[in-house]
C-alpha positions, 0 to 999 in steps of 0.5 A: 345785936349791932348790924354788920357794916356789910348788911347795912350797905346791902340794905341801902342798895335795896328797898325794904326794912328801914335802917333806923327806926325813928323814935316814934316807930320804935315806941310803936314797935315796943307796944306791938311786941308786948301785944304779940307776946301776950297773945302767944302766952294766951294761945298756950291755952288749948281752948283759946287757941282752937276757939272751941267754945260755941258761945262768945261769952264762954270764949270771953270768960276763958280768955279773961280767966287765962289773962288773969292767971297769966297776970297773977303769975307774972306780977310781983306780989 
């Protein structure tokens, strides 16, 4: 959604979020967004969200399983 002119003018008066991301910042933000969305999908698995496994290898195995199942359900086969 485009920003309203009054919001742009207000942002120019106060420091904060830049009005326009540069191309480099925009690409970094896209990558960050993908990673954050992936973590949110993985956190839907209770064992991963609560980290209830005692051993790191068991947690890692659950994380790999959840990521694989998510990848299989989201990819076009």
